[in-house]
C-alpha positions in Angstrom: -0.1 0.1 0.1 1.4 3.6 -0.7 2.2 5.9 2.1 -1.2 7.8 1.4 -3.7 4.9 1.7 -1.7 4.0 5.0 -2.7 6.9 6.1 -6.2 7.0 5.0 -7.1 3.7 6.6 -5.4 4.7 10.0 -8.0 7.6 9.9 -11.1 5.3 8.8 -9.5 3.3 11.8 -9.5 6.4 14.2 -13.0 7.4 13.5 -14.3 3.7 14.0 -12.8 3.7 17.3 -14.1 7.8 18.6 -17.8 7.0 17.0 -18.5 4.7 20.2 -16.7 7.2 22.9 -17.4 10.4 22.0 -20.5 10.3 19.6 -20.1 10.7 15.5 -20.4 14.3 15.0 -17.7 15.1 17.5 -15.7 12.3 16.0 -16.3 14.0 12.4 -15.6 17.1 13.4 -12.3 15.8 14.9 -11.2 13.4 11.7 -11.8 16.8 9.5 -10.7 19.4 12.0 -7.6 18.1 12.6 -5.8 17.9 9.1 -7.6 21.1 8.4 -5.7 22.9 11.4 -2.6 21.0 10.6 -2.5 22.8 7.5 -3.3 25.8 8.6 -0.4 26.1 10.9 1.9 25.7 7.5 3.8 28.7 6.5 3.1 30.0 3.0 6.3 28.4 1.5 5.5 25.1 2.9 1.8 25.1 1.7 2.6 26.3 -1.8 4.5 23.4 -1.4 2.5 20.8 -0.5 -0.2 22.0 -3.5 2.7 21.4 -5.8 3.5 17.8 -4.9 -0.2 16.8 -4.5 -0.9 18.3 -8.2 2.3 16.2 -9.5 0.5 12.9 -7.7 -2.9 13.8 -9.5 -1.0 14.2 -12.9 1.1 10.6 -12.6 
């Protein structure tokens, strides 16, 4: 499996574990909110680099 697929699978597993513990909506907010906050914490140059790398992977 590619690195991206492993990360996605880990996110699904984390979501399934969180749902019975804290409920569906809070678990969904955690799964969506954490990556968004991490992205917003990047410097503008790091964001540009991340977008460029993502575009290259999509274009393959």
